C-alpha positions as CSV (number, residue, x, y, z in Angstrom):
1,M,-0.1,0.2,0.1
2,S,1.4,3.4,-0.8
3,L,1.9,5.7,2.4
4,T,-0.4,9.0,2.8
5,F,1.1,11.8,4.5
6,H,-0.8,14.5,5.8
7,W,0.5,18.1,7.1
8,F,-0.9,20.3,10.4
9,L,-2.3,23.6,10.2
10,P,-1.3,26.0,13.2
11,T,-4.4,27.2,14.3
12,N,-2.5,28.4,17.6
13,G,0.2,30.1,15.6
14,D,3.6,29.6,14.1
15,S,7.1,30.2,14.3
16,R,10.8,29.2,14.3
17,D,11.1,27.7,17.7
18,V,8.3,25.4,19.2
19,V,5.0,26.5,20.0
20,G,2.9,25.4,23.1
21,G,-0.7,24.6,24.0
22,G,-2.9,21.9,24.4
23,H,-4.1,19.1,26.7
24,G,-5.0,22.5,29.3
25,T,-1.6,24.4,28.8
26,P,-1.9,27.3,27.0
27,A,-0.3,28.6,23.9
28,T,3.3,29.9,24.7
29,A,3.6,33.4,24.0
30,S,7.3,33.3,23.1
31,G,8.2,33.1,19.8
32,R,4.2,33.1,17.8
33,D,5.5,35.6,15.6
34,R,3.1,34.3,12.9
35,P,-0.4,34.8,13.5
36,P,-3.1,32.1,12.4
37,T,-4.3,33.8,9.7
38,V,-6.2,32.6,7.3
39,A,-3.9,34.3,4.5
40,Y,-0.8,32.5,6.4
41,L,-2.5,29.3,6.7
42,S,-3.6,29.2,3.0
43,Q,-0.1,29.1,2.1
44,I,0.5,26.6,3.8
45,A,-2.1,24.5,2.8
46,R,-1.1,25.3,-0.9
47,A,2.1,24.4,-0.3
48,A,1.1,20.7,1.8
49,E,-1.2,20.5,-2.0
50,D,1.7,21.2,-4.3
51,L,4.3,18.9,-2.5
52,G,1.8,15.9,-2.7
53,F,0.3,15.8,1.4
54,A,-3.0,14.1,1.3
55,G,-4.7,16.3,4.0
56,A,-3.7,18.9,6.7
57,L,-4.9,18.2,10.7
58,T,-6.5,21.4,12.5
59,P,-6.7,21.0,16.3
60,T,-9.0,21.5,18.7
61,G,-9.0,23.2,22.0
62,A,-9.5,26.3,23.6
63,W,-5.8,27.7,22.7
64,C,-6.7,27.4,19.0
65,E,-8.9,29.0,16.7
66,D,-12.2,26.7,15.6
67,A,-11.5,23.9,13.3
68,W,-14.5,24.3,11.3
69,L,-14.8,27.5,10.6
70,T,-11.1,27.9,9.9
71,T,-10.9,25.1,7.2
72,A,-14.0,25.9,5.7
73,M,-12.0,29.2,4.6
74,V,-9.3,27.5,4.2
75,S,-10.6,25.1,2.0
76,Q,-11.4,27.8,-0.7
77,N,-8.3,28.9,-1.2
78,S,-7.2,25.1,-2.3
79,E,-8.3,22.8,-4.9
80,R,-7.4,18.8,-3.7
81,L,-6.2,19.0,-0.3
82,K,-8.2,17.5,2.5
83,F,-9.1,18.9,5.9
84,L,-8.3,16.5,9.1
85,V,-10.9,18.6,10.9
86,A,-10.3,18.0,15.0
87,F,-13.6,18.1,17.0
88,R,-15.0,17.3,20.3
89,P,-18.6,15.5,20.1
90,G,-19.6,16.7,23.5
91,F,-20.0,20.1,22.3
92,L,-22.6,19.8,19.5
93,S,-25.5,17.1,18.4
94,P,-24.6,14.3,16.7
95,T,-27.4,15.3,14.1
96,L,-26.0,18.5,13.6
97,A,-22.6,17.2,13.1
98,A,-23.8,14.9,10.5
99,Q,-25.6,17.5,8.6
100,M,-21.9,20.1,9.2
101,A,-20.2,17.2,7.7
102,S,-22.7,16.5,4.9
103,T,-22.2,20.5,4.1
104,F,-18.8,20.3,4.2
105,Q,-18.4,17.7,1.6
106,R,-20.5,19.2,-0.7
107,H,-18.8,22.8,-1.2
108,T,-15.5,21.3,-0.8
109,G,-15.9,18.5,-3.3
110,G,-15.4,15.9,-0.7
111,R,-12.2,17.1,0.8
112,L,-13.0,16.4,4.6
113,L,-11.8,13.9,7.2
114,L,-12.9,13.6,10.8
115,N,-10.5,13.6,14.0
116,V,-13.1,12.4,16.4
117,V,-11.5,13.8,20.0
118,T,-13.5,12.5,22.6
119,G,-11.4,15.4,25.3
120,G,-9.0,13.9,28.2
121,E,-9.1,17.3,30.4
122,S,-12.2,17.1,32.7
123,H,-11.5,20.9,33.3
124,E,-11.1,21.9,29.9
125,Q,-14.5,20.4,29.2
126,R,-16.1,21.8,32.0
127,A,-15.3,25.4,30.5
128,Y,-17.4,24.1,27.7
129,G,-20.1,23.2,29.8
130,D,-19.5,19.2,29.6
131,F,-19.6,18.0,33.4
132,L,-19.3,14.2,32.2
133,D,-15.9,12.2,33.6
134,K,-13.6,10.2,31.1
135,D,-15.1,7.1,31.0
136,A,-18.6,8.8,30.2
137,R,-17.2,10.5,27.5
138,Y,-15.9,8.1,25.8
139,R,-19.5,6.0,26.0
140,R,-21.1,9.5,24.5
141,T,-18.7,9.5,21.9
142,G,-19.6,6.0,20.9
143,E,-23.3,6.7,20.8
144,F,-22.4,10.1,18.8
145,L,-20.4,8.2,16.3
146,S,-23.4,5.6,15.9
147,V,-26.0,8.4,15.4
148,V,-23.5,10.1,12.9
149,R,-23.1,7.0,11.2
150,E,-26.5,6.0,10.7
151,L,-27.3,9.5,9.5
152,W,-24.8,9.2,6.9
153,D,-25.8,6.0,5.3
154,G,-29.5,7.7,4.8
155,K,-31.2,6.4,7.3
156,S,-33.6,7.5,10.0
157,V,-32.6,7.3,13.5
158,D,-34.0,7.2,16.9
159,L,-31.7,6.5,19.9
160,H,-32.5,7.1,23.5
161,G,-29.4,6.2,25.0
162,E,-27.2,6.6,28.3
163,H,-26.0,10.1,27.1
164,L,-27.6,11.0,23.9
165,R,-31.0,11.1,22.6
166,V,-32.8,11.6,18.9
167,E,-36.1,11.2,17.5
168,E,-36.6,10.5,13.6
169,A,-33.3,12.1,12.9
170,R,-32.6,12.3,9.4
171,L,-30.7,14.2,6.9
172,S,-32.3,15.5,3.7
173,R,-28.9,15.3,2.0
174,P,-26.1,12.6,2.9
175,P,-22.6,13.3,2.3
176,E,-20.6,12.1,-0.6
177,P,-18.3,10.5,-0.2
178,V,-18.8,9.4,3.6
179,P,-16.1,11.0,5.4
180,E,-13.4,9.0,7.2
181,V,-13.3,8.8,10.8
182,Y,-9.7,9.6,12.3
183,F,-9.4,8.3,16.2
184,G,-7.1,7.9,19.1
185,G,-6.8,7.0,22.6
186,S,-4.9,5.0,24.9
187,S,-7.7,4.0,27.4
188,P,-9.3,1.0,27.4
189,A,-12.4,3.3,27.1
190,A,-11.0,4.7,24.0
191,G,-9.9,1.1,22.7
192,E,-13.5,0.1,22.5
193,V,-14.6,2.9,20.5
194,A,-11.9,3.0,18.4
195,A,-12.3,-0.7,17.9
196,R,-16.2,-0.1,16.8
197,H,-16.0,3.3,14.6
198,A,-12.3,4.0,13.8
199,D,-11.3,4.1,9.8
200,V,-7.9,5.2,10.8
201,Y,-6.8,4.5,14.1
202,L,-4.1,7.1,15.5
203,T,-1.3,6.7,17.9
204,W,1.1,10.0,18.9
205,G,4.8,9.0,18.1
206,E,6.2,6.7,20.9
207,P,8.8,4.1,19.7
208,P,8.4,1.6,17.2
209,A,7.9,-1.3,20.2
210,Q,5.0,0.3,22.0
211,V,3.1,1.3,18.6
212,A,3.3,-2.6,17.6
213,E,1.8,-3.0,21.2
214,K,-1.3,-0.4,20.6
215,T,-1.6,-1.4,17.5
216,A,-1.6,-4.9,17.8
217,W,-4.0,-4.2,21.0
218,I,-6.4,-2.6,18.7
219,R,-6.6,-5.0,15.7
220,K,-7.6,-7.5,18.5
221,L,-10.1,-5.3,19.6
222,A,-11.7,-4.8,16.2
223,A,-11.2,-7.7,14.9
224,R,-14.2,-8.7,17.3
225,H,-16.5,-6.3,15.4
226,G,-15.6,-8.0,12.4
227,R,-13.5,-4.5,11.4
228,T,-10.1,-3.6,9.8
229,P,-9.3,-0.4,10.7
230,R,-6.1,1.2,9.3
231,F,-3.0,2.9,11.3
232,G,-1.7,6.2,11.1
233,I,0.6,8.1,13.6
234,R,1.5,11.9,14.8
235,L,4.9,13.3,14.7
236,H,6.5,16.3,14.1
237,V,10.1,16.4,11.7
238,I,13.1,17.8,11.7
239,T,14.4,16.6,8.0
240,R,17.4,18.5,6.3
241,D,20.1,17.4,4.0
242,T,22.6,15.8,6.8
243,A,21.9,14.5,10.3
244,A,24.4,17.3,11.8
245,Q,22.1,20.1,10.5
246,A,18.9,18.6,11.4
247,W,20.2,18.2,15.2
248,A,21.5,21.5,14.9
249,E,18.1,22.8,14.7
250,A,17.0,20.4,17.5
251,D,19.4,21.8,19.7
252,R,18.7,25.2,18.8
253,M,14.8,24.9,19.5
254,L,16.1,23.0,22.6
255,A,18.0,26.0,23.6
256,G,15.4,28.3,23.4
257,F,13.1,26.2,26.1
258,D,13.8,28.6,29.5
259,A,13.5,26.4,32.9
260,E,10.5,28.1,34.1
261,T,8.6,27.3,30.9
262,V,9.3,23.6,31.1
263,R,8.6,23.3,34.6
264,A,5.3,24.9,34.3
265,V,4.3,23.1,31.2
266,Q,5.2,20.0,32.7
267,Q,3.4,20.7,36.1
268,G,0.1,21.2,33.9
269,L,0.6,17.9,31.8
270,A,1.4,15.9,35.2
271,R,-2.5,16.8,35.7
272,S,-3.7,15.1,32.7
273,E,-6.4,12.7,32.8
274,S,-4.8,11.4,29.1
275,E,-3.2,8.0,29.2
276,G,-1.8,9.0,25.8
277,Q,-0.6,12.1,27.4
278,R,0.7,10.4,30.3
279,R,2.6,8.3,27.8
280,M,4.2,11.2,26.2
281,L,5.7,12.4,29.6
282,A,7.3,9.1,30.4
283,L,9.6,9.3,27.3
284,H,11.4,11.9,28.8
285,G,10.5,12.4,32.5
286,G,10.5,16.6,32.1
287,S,14.5,16.4,31.6
288,R,16.5,17.9,29.1
289,E,18.9,14.7,29.2
290,S,18.7,11.4,26.4
291,L,15.8,13.0,24.8
292,E,16.4,10.7,21.3
293,I,14.6,7.7,22.7
294,H,15.1,5.5,19.6
295,P,17.3,6.1,16.5
296,N,16.2,9.4,14.9
297,L,13.0,9.9,17.3
298,W,13.4,13.0,19.7
299,A,11.2,13.7,22.5
300,G,12.0,17.4,22.8
301,V,9.3,18.9,21.7
302,G,6.9,17.0,24.6
303,L,8.7,19.2,27.0
304,V,7.1,22.6,26.1
305,R,4.0,21.3,24.2
306,G,1.1,18.7,25.2
307,G,-0.4,16.4,22.7
308,A,2.1,14.6,20.4
309,G,5.5,15.5,21.4
310,T,8.1,13.8,19.3
311,A,9.8,14.3,16.6
312,L,11.6,12.5,14.0
313,V,15.1,14.0,13.1
314,G,18.0,13.5,11.1
315,S,19.1,13.2,7.4
316,H,16.3,12.6,4.8
317,D,17.5,9.2,4.3
318,E,17.7,8.6,8.1
319,V,13.8,10.0,8.2
320,V,13.0,7.5,4.9
321,E,14.4,4.4,7.2
322,R,12.2,5.5,10.4
323,I,9.2,5.7,8.3
324,K,10.0,2.4,7.0
325,E,10.2,1.2,10.3
326,Y,6.8,2.6,11.6
327,H,5.6,1.1,8.1
328,A,6.7,-2.2,8.5
329,L,4.5,-2.2,11.8
330,G,1.3,-1.6,9.6
331,I,1.2,2.1,9.7
332,D,0.3,3.6,6.7
333,E,-0.5,7.5,7.1
334,F,1.9,9.7,8.8
335,V,0.1,13.2,10.4
336,L,3.2,15.7,10.5
337,S,3.8,18.7,11.3
338,G,7.5,21.2,11.8
339,Y,8.4,24.5,13.1
340,P,7.6,27.1,11.3
341,H,5.5,24.6,9.2
342,L,5.2,26.5,5.8
343,E,9.1,26.2,5.7
344,E,9.3,22.5,7.0
345,A,6.5,21.4,4.9
346,Y,9.1,22.3,1.8
347,W,12.0,20.4,3.8
348,F,9.7,17.1,4.2
349,G,8.5,17.6,0.4
350,E,11.5,18.0,-1.2
351,G,13.8,16.1,0.8
352,V,11.8,12.6,2.0
353,L,9.1,12.5,-0.5
354,P,11.4,12.0,-3.3
355,R,13.1,9.3,-2.1
356,L,10.2,7.6,-0.8
357,A,8.7,7.7,-4.4
358,A,11.8,6.5,-5.9
359,Q,11.2,3.2,-3.7
360,G,8.1,3.1,-4.7
361,L,6.5,3.4,-1.6
362,W,4.4,7.0,-2.2
363,A,3.0,8.9,-5.3
364,H,2.0,12.3,-5.4
365,P,-1.9,12.2,-5.4
366,D,-1.8,14.1,-8.7
367,G,-0.6,11.8,-10.2
368,R,2.3,13.5,-11.6
369,R,5.8,11.6,-11.7
370,T,8.1,12.6,-8.5
371,A,11.8,12.8,-9.6
372,A,14.4,11.2,-7.2
373,P,16.9,13.2,-5.9
374,A,19.7,14.1,-8.2
375,P,23.4,15.1,-7.9
376,V,24.2,18.8,-8.3
377,P,25.7,18.9,-12.2
378,F,29.3,19.8,-12.7
379,A,29.7,18.7,-9.0
380,G,33.3,17.6,-8.1
């Protein structure tokens, strides 16, 4: 299977340094020199589209702009790129969500993907008026997705569930095509929802051995329901012509993490209810030492950012090898990002994607021929 790559729209602001935020921590203000305007995000979207990324993830939370509204506007400045819209099912009715997705599909030519985020932080959920505990939120997510999928299938839905109730719900115009559902989570409650509803199960960038355990877990759960989801991974990336250049950039970023910011962010993340966030924290323990936790896998981003906290760091050839290592475990989709997102998209798109294409592992979605890297003429 050809690999699929998605990029990221930084709706919390962009910088040459890591911009923190997520899982209850505020977006860090230092270095946010590129506000998340529609114009700038459209630049990133057009670059990603031209380079061959299939889609772009847009986050959700109080620390960033609203994903639905932002992608609806940015979509008008792009042609092919899909939008992996993150949203929390507890904040709107399943009928309205199904209708919004259907409308989005018609107005963009079928370019919506959905990243369903149950929400791992009760204090943030309460700010939006949601007072369920974590396990109850996952049960509600399961009910929510059951209703949405039946509506997308053109059915009339009645549900008197534990958390949701709808009567005679129906869409006048179901979406075409039906959006794929991306879903992540490391807790037992999350696994059950993923097994029943995820088209693509997403994991954060843990070392390959841990990723293998997680994909085996989801495969086993899904098989009980007669389902076979695909698998994706969420990572940052710093890729350069040489390993020394890539690690110099990682070291530059690390030098910009002041001790007080790291301490405050780590204290906040330690209170997280998210099992995935706990696993991210365990990779570095809040320490600046030994941050390369697997060859070319750097945990430094997680010192100042909630959520996905690891990056692939190395030469283009080394990053290709790490991608192939994850692919051997069954990972077919990669959701990537880098600081700043415009420039880093080009580093990856011009440095890594042609190498994967030359090995038959990737093809440009437009069907264009991707040239393999070539030596500089007349050199030496």
